[in-house]
C-alpha positions as CSV (number, residue, x, y, z in Angstrom):
1,M,0.0,0.1,0.1
2,A,2.4,2.5,0.9
3,R,4.4,1.4,-2.2
4,D,2.0,2.1,-4.3
5,L,0.9,5.6,-2.9
6,L,4.7,6.6,-2.9
7,E,4.3,5.8,-7.0
8,H,1.1,7.5,-7.6
9,P,2.0,10.7,-5.2
10,E,-1.4,12.5,-6.7
11,K,-3.2,9.5,-4.4
12,V,-2.5,11.1,-1.4
13,G,-4.5,14.3,-1.9
14,M,-7.3,11.9,-2.8
15,Y,-6.9,9.5,0.5
16,F,-6.8,12.6,2.2
17,Q,-10.2,13.9,1.1
18,Q,-11.7,10.5,1.5
19,K,-10.4,10.6,5.3
20,R,-8.6,7.1,5.0
21,W,-6.0,7.7,7.7
22,H,-5.0,4.7,7.8
23,E,-3.5,4.0,4.3
24,L,-2.2,7.7,5.0
25,A,-0.2,6.5,8.2
26,V,1.2,3.9,6.3
27,V,2.7,5.8,3.8
28,V,4.1,7.9,6.6
29,R,5.7,5.8,8.5
30,F,7.3,3.9,5.9
31,A,8.7,7.3,4.0
32,R,9.9,8.0,7.5
33,R,11.9,4.6,8.0
34,E,15.1,5.1,6.0
35,V,15.3,2.2,3.1
36,P,17.4,-0.6,4.1
37,V,20.9,0.2,3.1
38,E,21.4,-4.0,2.1
39,L,19.0,-3.2,-0.9
40,A,21.2,-1.0,-2.6
41,Q,23.9,-4.2,-2.7
42,T,20.9,-6.6,-3.4
43,D,18.5,-4.6,-5.8
44,P,20.1,-1.4,-6.5
45,A,17.4,-0.2,-9.3
46,L,14.6,-0.6,-6.5
47,Y,16.3,1.2,-3.8
48,R,17.1,3.6,-5.9
49,R,13.3,4.3,-7.1
50,L,12.3,3.9,-3.3
51,R,15.2,6.8,-2.9
52,E,13.6,9.1,-5.4
53,Q,9.7,8.0,-4.4
54,I,10.0,9.3,-0.6
55,T,12.4,12.1,-1.9
56,R,9.8,13.2,-4.2
57,F,6.9,12.5,-1.0
58,F,8.4,15.2,1.0
59,L,9.3,17.6,-1.4
60,L,5.5,17.9,-2.5
61,G,4.7,18.0,1.5
62,G,4.7,14.4,2.7
63,D,6.5,16.1,5.7
64,A,3.6,18.2,7.1
65,F,1.6,15.1,8.1
66,S,1.8,14.5,11.6
67,L,2.5,10.6,12.0
68,E,0.2,10.7,15.8
69,A,-2.7,12.5,14.8
70,L,-2.7,10.7,11.4
71,E,-2.8,7.3,13.5
72,A,-5.1,8.9,16.2
73,K,-7.5,10.0,13.5
74,A,-7.5,5.4,12.2
75,R,-8.4,4.9,15.4
76,D,-11.2,6.8,15.9
């Protein structure tokens, strides 16, 4: 799910409008964790793609999301 949202950042705004808090929390949590460096050795193309997608997510405003707030809304 997180990788799909990173690959299609236009869906993030749609998910926000639909109040799909759980899915948004998943992508924020995934983006905040670093891509394992070992992946650069085992699958360099995937490593590069994930790093680029995460960078794009943050450049498009992904850092404005509060993981704690999203998780709280998902529980409600």
